[in-house]
C-alpha positions as CSV (number, residue, x, y, z in Angstrom):
1,M,-96.2,54.8,121.3
2,A,-97.0,56.6,118.1
3,M,-95.5,60.1,118.1
4,C,-96.3,62.4,115.1
5,L,-93.2,64.6,115.3
6,G,-90.8,62.6,113.3
7,F,-91.0,58.8,113.2
8,T,-94.6,57.6,112.7
9,A,-96.7,57.6,109.6
10,T,-100.0,59.6,109.6
11,P,-102.9,59.5,107.2
12,C,-102.3,60.6,103.6
13,R,-105.0,63.2,103.8
14,A,-103.4,64.9,106.9
15,E,-102.2,68.5,106.5
16,S,-98.3,68.7,106.2
17,L,-96.2,71.5,107.6
18,V,-95.4,73.0,104.2
19,E,-99.2,73.2,103.4
20,A,-99.7,74.9,106.7
21,L,-96.9,77.4,105.9
22,A,-98.4,78.2,102.5
23,K,-101.8,78.8,104.2
24,A,-100.2,81.1,106.7
25,Y,-98.3,83.0,104.0
26,Q,-101.6,83.7,102.1
27,T,-103.9,84.5,105.0
28,N,-102.0,85.7,108.0
29,P,-103.3,89.2,109.1
30,Q,-100.0,90.4,110.3
31,L,-98.4,89.6,107.0
32,N,-101.2,91.1,104.9
33,A,-101.0,94.3,107.1
34,A,-97.3,94.5,106.4
35,R,-98.0,94.1,102.7
36,A,-100.6,97.0,102.8
37,R,-98.1,99.1,104.6
38,Q,-95.5,98.5,101.8
39,R,-98.0,99.5,99.2
40,A,-98.6,102.7,101.1
41,T,-94.7,103.2,101.2
42,D,-94.7,102.7,97.4
43,E,-96.6,106.0,97.0
44,N,-93.7,108.0,98.4
45,V,-92.1,107.7,94.9
46,P,-94.9,109.1,92.9
47,Q,-95.3,111.9,95.5
48,A,-91.8,112.9,95.1
49,L,-91.9,112.7,91.2
50,A,-94.8,115.2,91.3
51,G,-92.1,117.8,92.0
52,Y,-91.0,117.5,88.3
53,R,-94.5,118.1,87.0
54,P,-96.4,121.3,86.5
55,Q,-98.9,122.5,89.0
56,I,-102.2,123.7,87.4
57,V,-104.8,125.6,89.3
58,A,-108.1,127.1,87.9
59,S,-109.9,129.9,89.6
60,L,-113.3,131.4,89.4
61,S,-114.5,134.5,91.4
62,A,-117.7,136.6,91.3
63,G,-119.2,139.3,93.4
64,L,-120.8,142.8,93.7
65,Q,-119.2,146.1,93.5
66,A,-120.9,149.4,94.4
67,V,-119.4,152.4,92.4
68,R,-120.0,156.2,93.1
69,N,-118.4,158.6,90.7
70,L,-118.3,162.4,91.3
71,L,-118.6,164.1,87.9
72,P,-117.1,167.5,86.9
73,D,-120.6,169.1,87.1
74,N,-120.7,167.9,90.7
75,T,-123.3,165.3,90.0
76,I,-122.9,161.7,91.3
77,Q,-123.2,158.8,89.2
78,S,-123.9,155.4,91.1
79,A,-123.7,152.0,89.7
80,T,-123.7,148.4,91.0
81,L,-121.2,146.2,89.1
82,K,-121.2,142.4,88.9
83,P,-117.6,141.5,88.1
84,W,-116.5,137.9,87.6
85,T,-113.2,136.4,86.7
86,I,-112.1,133.1,85.4
87,G,-108.6,132.0,85.0
88,V,-105.9,129.3,85.0
89,T,-102.4,129.3,86.3
90,V,-99.6,126.9,85.5
91,T,-96.4,126.7,87.7
92,Q,-93.3,124.7,86.6
93,V,-90.4,124.3,89.0
94,L,-87.2,124.7,87.0
95,F,-84.7,124.3,89.8
96,N,-85.2,123.8,93.5
97,G,-81.7,122.9,94.7
98,F,-82.0,119.2,93.6
99,K,-84.7,118.8,96.2
100,T,-87.0,116.8,93.8
101,A,-84.2,114.5,92.6
102,N,-83.1,113.7,96.2
103,S,-86.6,113.3,97.3
104,V,-87.3,110.8,94.6
105,R,-84.2,108.9,95.7
106,V,-85.3,108.9,99.3
107,G,-88.6,107.4,98.2
108,E,-87.0,104.8,96.2
109,L,-84.7,103.8,99.1
110,Q,-87.7,103.8,101.5
111,V,-89.4,101.3,99.1
112,Q,-86.4,99.1,99.1
113,S,-86.0,99.2,102.9
114,G,-89.8,98.5,103.2
115,R,-89.5,95.5,101.0
116,E,-86.7,94.1,103.3
117,A,-88.8,94.9,106.4
118,L,-91.7,93.0,104.7
119,R,-89.5,90.0,104.1
120,N,-88.6,90.1,107.7
121,V,-92.2,90.0,108.8
122,G,-92.8,87.1,106.4
123,Q,-89.9,85.2,108.0
124,G,-91.4,85.9,111.4
125,V,-94.9,84.7,110.4
126,L,-93.5,81.5,108.7
127,L,-91.4,80.8,111.9
128,D,-94.4,81.4,114.1
129,A,-96.5,79.0,111.9
130,A,-93.8,76.3,112.0
131,T,-93.5,76.7,115.9
132,A,-97.4,76.5,116.2
133,Y,-97.4,73.4,114.0
134,A,-94.7,71.7,116.0
135,N,-96.3,72.6,119.3
136,V,-99.6,71.1,118.3
137,L,-97.9,67.9,117.2
138,A,-96.0,67.7,120.3
139,N,-99.0,68.4,122.6
140,Q,-101.1,65.8,120.6
141,A,-98.3,63.3,121.3
142,L,-98.1,64.2,125.0
143,V,-101.9,63.8,125.4
144,E,-101.7,60.4,123.8
145,A,-98.7,59.5,126.2
146,Q,-100.6,60.7,129.2
147,R,-103.7,58.7,128.1
148,D,-101.5,55.5,127.8
149,N,-100.1,56.4,131.3
150,V,-103.6,56.6,132.9
151,R,-104.6,53.3,131.3
152,F,-101.5,51.7,132.6
153,L,-102.0,53.1,136.1
154,Q,-105.6,52.1,136.1
155,E,-104.6,48.6,135.2
156,T,-102.0,48.6,137.8
157,L,-104.5,49.7,140.5
158,D,-107.0,47.0,139.4
159,V,-104.2,44.4,139.7
160,T,-103.1,45.7,143.1
161,Q,-106.7,45.6,144.5
162,R,-107.0,42.0,143.4
163,R,-103.7,41.2,145.0
164,L,-104.8,43.0,148.1
165,N,-108.0,40.9,148.2
166,A,-105.8,37.8,147.8
167,G,-103.5,39.0,150.7
168,D,-100.4,39.4,148.4
169,V,-100.0,43.1,149.1
170,T,-100.9,45.7,151.8
171,P,-103.3,48.6,151.7
172,T,-100.2,50.8,151.3
173,D,-99.6,49.4,147.8
174,T,-103.2,50.1,146.9
175,A,-102.9,53.7,148.2
176,Q,-99.7,54.3,146.2
177,A,-101.3,53.0,143.0
178,E,-104.4,55.3,143.7
179,A,-102.1,58.3,144.3
180,R,-100.2,57.8,141.1
181,L,-103.5,57.3,139.1
182,S,-104.7,60.7,140.4
183,R,-101.4,62.3,139.4
184,G,-101.7,60.7,136.0
185,R,-105.2,62.1,135.5
186,S,-104.0,65.6,136.6
187,D,-101.0,65.4,134.1
188,L,-103.5,64.3,131.3
189,N,-105.7,67.2,132.0
190,A,-102.7,69.6,131.9
191,A,-101.6,68.0,128.6
192,E,-105.1,68.5,127.2
193,V,-105.1,72.1,128.3
194,N,-101.8,72.8,126.7
195,L,-103.1,71.1,123.5
196,A,-106.1,73.4,123.4
197,V,-103.9,76.5,123.9
198,S,-101.6,75.4,121.1
199,Q,-104.5,74.7,118.8
200,A,-105.8,78.2,119.4
201,T,-102.4,79.7,118.6
202,Y,-102.3,77.5,115.4
203,A,-105.6,78.8,114.3
204,Q,-104.5,82.4,114.9
205,V,-101.2,82.1,113.0
206,I,-102.2,79.8,110.2
207,G,-105.9,80.8,109.7
208,S,-107.8,77.6,110.5
209,P,-107.9,75.0,113.3
210,P,-105.6,72.0,113.1
211,S,-107.0,68.7,112.1
212,Q,-104.8,65.7,111.3
213,L,-101.2,66.8,111.0
214,R,-98.4,65.0,109.3
215,A,-95.0,64.5,110.8
216,A,-92.8,67.6,110.9
217,E,-89.2,67.2,109.7
218,P,-86.2,69.6,110.3
219,V,-85.0,71.6,107.3
220,D,-81.3,70.7,107.5
221,R,-80.9,70.5,103.7
222,Y,-81.4,74.3,103.5
223,L,-79.0,75.2,106.4
224,P,-75.4,76.3,106.1
225,R,-72.8,73.7,106.7
226,T,-70.7,75.5,109.4
227,R,-71.4,78.2,112.0
228,E,-69.0,80.6,110.2
229,D,-71.0,80.1,107.0
230,A,-74.3,80.8,108.9
231,I,-72.8,84.1,110.4
232,A,-71.6,85.3,106.9
233,M,-75.0,84.4,105.3
234,A,-76.9,86.2,108.0
235,N,-74.8,89.4,107.8
236,K,-75.3,89.4,103.9
237,E,-78.9,88.2,103.5
238,H,-80.9,88.7,106.7
239,P,-83.7,91.2,105.9
240,A,-83.2,93.2,109.1
241,V,-79.6,93.9,108.1
242,T,-80.5,94.9,104.5
243,A,-83.4,97.0,105.7
244,A,-81.1,98.9,108.2
245,S,-78.6,99.3,105.4
246,F,-81.2,100.9,103.1
247,D,-82.2,103.1,106.1
248,V,-78.6,104.4,106.3
249,D,-78.9,105.4,102.6
250,V,-82.2,107.0,103.2
251,A,-80.9,109.2,106.0
252,S,-77.8,110.2,104.1
253,T,-79.9,111.3,101.2
254,Q,-82.2,113.2,103.6
255,I,-79.2,115.4,104.3
256,R,-79.1,116.6,100.7
257,V,-82.8,117.2,100.8
258,A,-82.5,119.5,103.8
259,E,-79.5,121.3,102.2
260,S,-81.6,122.1,99.2
261,S,-83.5,124.8,101.2
262,L,-80.2,126.8,101.2
263,L,-80.0,126.8,97.4
264,P,-81.9,129.1,94.9
265,T,-85.3,128.2,93.5
266,A,-86.3,128.9,89.9
267,T,-89.9,128.7,88.7
268,L,-91.8,129.6,85.5
269,Q,-95.4,130.6,86.0
270,G,-98.0,131.3,83.2
271,S,-101.5,132.5,83.8
272,A,-104.4,133.5,81.6
273,S,-107.7,135.2,82.9
274,H,-110.9,136.6,81.5
275,N,-112.5,139.4,83.6
276,V,-116.0,140.9,83.1
277,E,-117.6,143.9,84.8
278,N,-121.2,144.1,83.9
279,D,-123.8,146.8,84.9
280,P,-127.0,147.7,83.0
281,T,-126.5,151.5,83.3
282,L,-122.9,151.4,82.2
283,S,-121.0,149.8,79.5
284,T,-119.7,146.3,80.0
285,L,-115.9,146.1,80.5
286,R,-114.3,142.8,79.4
287,T,-110.6,142.2,80.0
288,D,-108.5,139.2,78.7
289,Q,-105.0,138.9,80.2
290,A,-102.2,136.5,79.8
291,T,-98.8,136.6,81.5
292,I,-95.7,134.5,81.8
293,V,-93.1,135.1,84.4
294,A,-89.8,133.5,85.3
295,K,-88.8,133.8,89.0
296,V,-85.6,133.2,90.9
297,D,-85.7,133.1,94.8
298,A,-82.4,133.0,96.7
299,P,-82.6,132.4,100.4
300,I,-80.5,134.8,102.5
301,Y,-81.7,134.1,106.0
302,D,-84.7,132.1,107.2
303,G,-84.1,132.3,111.0
304,G,-81.9,129.3,111.1
305,T,-84.5,126.7,110.1
306,A,-82.7,125.2,107.1
307,A,-79.4,125.0,109.0
308,S,-81.2,123.3,111.9
309,Q,-82.9,120.8,109.6
310,T,-79.5,120.0,108.0
311,R,-77.8,119.4,111.4
312,Q,-80.8,117.3,112.4
313,A,-80.6,115.2,109.3
314,K,-76.9,114.6,109.9
315,E,-77.6,113.4,113.4
316,V,-80.4,111.0,112.1
317,A,-77.8,109.7,109.6
318,A,-75.3,109.0,112.4
319,Q,-78.0,107.3,114.3
320,S,-79.0,105.0,111.4
321,R,-75.4,103.9,111.1
322,L,-75.3,103.0,114.8
323,V,-78.6,101.2,114.4
324,L,-77.1,99.2,111.4
325,D,-74.2,98.1,113.7
326,Q,-76.6,97.2,116.4
327,V,-78.8,95.1,114.0
328,R,-75.7,93.4,112.7
329,N,-74.5,92.5,116.2
330,Q,-78.1,91.3,117.1
331,T,-78.3,89.2,113.9
332,R,-74.9,87.6,114.6
333,T,-75.9,86.8,118.2
334,A,-79.3,85.3,117.0
335,T,-77.4,83.3,114.4
336,V,-74.9,81.9,116.8
337,S,-77.7,81.1,119.3
338,A,-79.8,79.5,116.7
339,W,-76.9,77.3,115.4
340,T,-76.1,76.3,119.0
341,A,-79.7,75.4,119.8
342,N,-80.0,73.3,116.5
343,E,-76.8,71.4,117.3
344,G,-78.0,70.9,120.9
345,A,-81.4,69.7,119.7
346,K,-79.8,67.0,117.6
347,I,-78.0,65.7,120.7
348,A,-81.1,65.9,122.9
349,V,-83.2,63.7,120.4
350,T,-80.5,61.0,120.4
351,A,-80.2,61.1,124.2
352,A,-84.0,61.0,124.6
353,Q,-84.4,58.0,122.2
354,S,-81.8,56.1,124.3
355,E,-83.6,57.0,127.4
356,V,-86.9,55.8,126.1
357,R,-85.4,52.5,125.0
358,A,-83.7,52.0,128.4
359,A,-86.8,53.0,130.4
360,T,-89.0,50.6,128.4
361,V,-86.7,47.7,129.0
362,A,-86.3,48.6,132.7
363,L,-90.2,48.7,133.1
364,E,-90.7,45.3,131.6
365,G,-88.0,43.9,133.8
366,V,-89.5,45.5,136.9
367,K,-93.0,44.2,136.1
368,K,-91.6,40.7,135.8
369,E,-89.7,40.9,139.0
370,A,-92.8,42.4,140.7
371,A,-94.8,39.3,139.5
372,G,-92.3,37.1,141.1
373,G,-92.4,39.1,144.3
374,Q,-88.9,40.6,143.9
375,R,-90.3,44.2,143.3
376,T,-92.9,46.2,145.1
377,T,-95.8,48.0,143.5
378,L,-94.0,51.3,144.1
379,D,-91.1,50.1,142.0
380,V,-93.4,49.4,139.1
381,L,-95.0,52.8,139.6
382,N,-91.6,54.5,139.7
383,S,-90.4,52.7,136.6
384,Q,-93.6,53.7,134.7
385,Q,-93.1,57.3,135.8
386,D,-89.5,57.1,134.4
387,L,-90.8,55.9,131.2
388,I,-93.5,58.5,130.8
389,N,-91.0,61.3,131.7
390,A,-88.5,59.9,129.0
391,K,-91.3,59.9,126.5
392,A,-92.3,63.4,127.3
393,R,-88.6,64.5,126.9
394,L,-88.3,62.7,123.5
395,I,-91.5,64.4,122.2
396,G,-90.1,67.8,123.4
397,A,-86.8,67.1,121.9
398,H,-88.4,66.3,118.5
399,R,-90.4,69.5,118.7
400,D,-87.4,71.5,119.7
401,R,-85.3,70.0,116.8
402,V,-87.9,71.1,114.2
403,I,-88.3,74.5,115.7
404,A,-84.5,75.0,116.0
405,S,-83.9,74.2,112.4
406,Y,-86.5,76.7,111.2
407,T,-85.2,79.2,113.7
408,L,-81.7,78.9,112.2
409,L,-83.1,79.1,108.7
410,A,-84.7,82.4,109.7
411,A,-81.6,83.7,111.4
412,V,-79.6,83.5,108.2
413,G,-82.4,85.2,106.2
414,R,-83.7,82.3,104.1
415,L,-87.0,81.3,105.6
416,D,-89.1,82.1,102.6
417,V,-91.5,80.7,100.0
418,K,-88.7,80.2,97.4
419,T,-86.3,78.3,99.7
420,L,-89.0,76.1,101.1
421,G,-90.7,75.5,97.8
422,L,-94.1,76.2,99.2
423,N,-97.1,75.7,96.9
424,T,-98.2,79.2,96.8
425,P,-97.3,82.3,94.7
426,D,-94.6,84.5,96.1
427,Y,-95.9,87.9,97.0
428,L,-94.1,90.4,94.6
429,P,-94.1,93.9,96.1
430,E,-92.5,95.4,93.0
431,V,-95.7,94.7,90.9
432,H,-97.8,97.3,92.9
433,Y,-94.7,99.7,92.8
434,H,-94.5,99.7,89.0
435,Q,-98.4,100.1,88.8
436,V,-98.2,103.4,90.8
437,R,-94.8,104.8,90.2
438,D,-95.5,106.9,87.1
439,A,-99.2,107.5,87.8
440,W,-100.1,111.2,87.1
441,H,-103.7,111.0,88.3
442,G,-106.3,108.6,89.6
443,L,-107.8,108.0,93.1
444,R,-108.4,104.4,92.9
445,T,-105.8,101.9,94.0
446,P,-104.6,99.1,91.6
447,S,-106.7,96.7,93.7
448,G,-109.8,98.8,93.0
449,Q,-110.2,100.5,96.4
C-alpha cells in the first residue's frame, strides 16, 4: 500500500511540508494579528519619550464685553468691547522624579516581551501547520487503505457467492462476508469524513486547501541529543520563558514609575500673548505680554494614592516572578512530555512496520489455506481485518512521529523560520520599532495606514 507519510515517493510538483509552513508563516491570520499587536506595542516607547519633549499649545479667544463707567460728573459712559486674544504656551518638564526615564525603560521592556510573545505565537502557528499537514497525509493514506479493504472484501464476497453456488460453503459464509463488506464501507465513509475535516483545518491554518502533498519527515537533525539538553535549551530559549522574564523586568521598573509620584516635579513654562480690546467709541487697547516661569511642585500628601500605587506595583512584580516560575515549570513539563512522546513514536513506528509485515504474511497464508479447505471464510475476513488495523496503526504511527518531532522542536523554542530554513523572509519586528521610536509627529503608520 502506498502511504504518503514517510516511505513512498509522490509527484515532483506536489507541495512539501516546508512549503506549507512558509505559506502559513506568511498568511496565517492569527500570526498576522499578533504582528499587528506587536506594532501597537512598539508605540509605547515614543509615547514615553514624549515626556522629554516640550508641550506647545496655541490658544485663541474672542468675545463681547459690555462696559458701563460712572464718570465724576455723574454721567454714565457705555461701550461694547470686542476683545480677542491670541497666544502660545510652551511647557518643558525639567524633572519629574525620573518618571519619564523609567517609563521609557518600561516601554522598551514591553517591546522585548512582546517580541518573544510574537515568537511564541509563530511557533504555535508553525506547529499547527505541521500537525494539519501530517493529519491530511495520514487521513489520505487511511482513505486509500479503506478503499483497498472494501475492494478486497467485495472480491471475497464475490468468491464466496460463487463457492456457495457450487456448494463449497454455506449461506453463513456469505452472510459473514456481506457483514464485513458493510463494515468496510462504513469505515471508508468515516475515513473520508475525517479527511474532509482535516482538509478544512489545513486550509484554515495554512491558507489554501491541500492538493498533492509530499511525504513529511521528522526534524530529528534539529533536535537536542539528550533529554537534559532539551530541558536546558527550553529553559534558556523558549519564548514563553523569555517573555515572562521580560515581564518581571517590566513589573520591577513599574515600581520606580509609581515611586516617582512621591518626588518633586520641576517645569519651565514660557508664554506669549497678544490681546486687543476694540470699540469704535473708545480708544483701542492693545497688549503684548511674554512670561517665563520656573516651577517646582513637591507633593506633601495626596490622600495615599501614590503610596497605594507603589504597593500595588510591588505586588504585581511579585506576581510576575511567580508567573515566571510557573512558566518555567510548564515549559519543563512540556519538554519532558514532548521528548518522551518523540521517543515513544520512534518505537511505535518500528513496531507497526513489523506488525504490517507479519499481518501481510499471515493473510497470504490464510488465503492459501482457505483455498485448500483448511481455513474458513471467517478466518480470511479476520486476517484481512488484522492487516487493515495494522496498516492504520502504521499510518498513525508515522503521523505521530512527524508531529512529535515538531512538538519537541517547539518545546525547546526552536521551531522558527531560521531553524527550518523556510523559503520565506523572516518577519523582523525591530524594523517597525526603529521606524516609530523617534517619531516626533505624523499620523500615518509606516505601512501607510
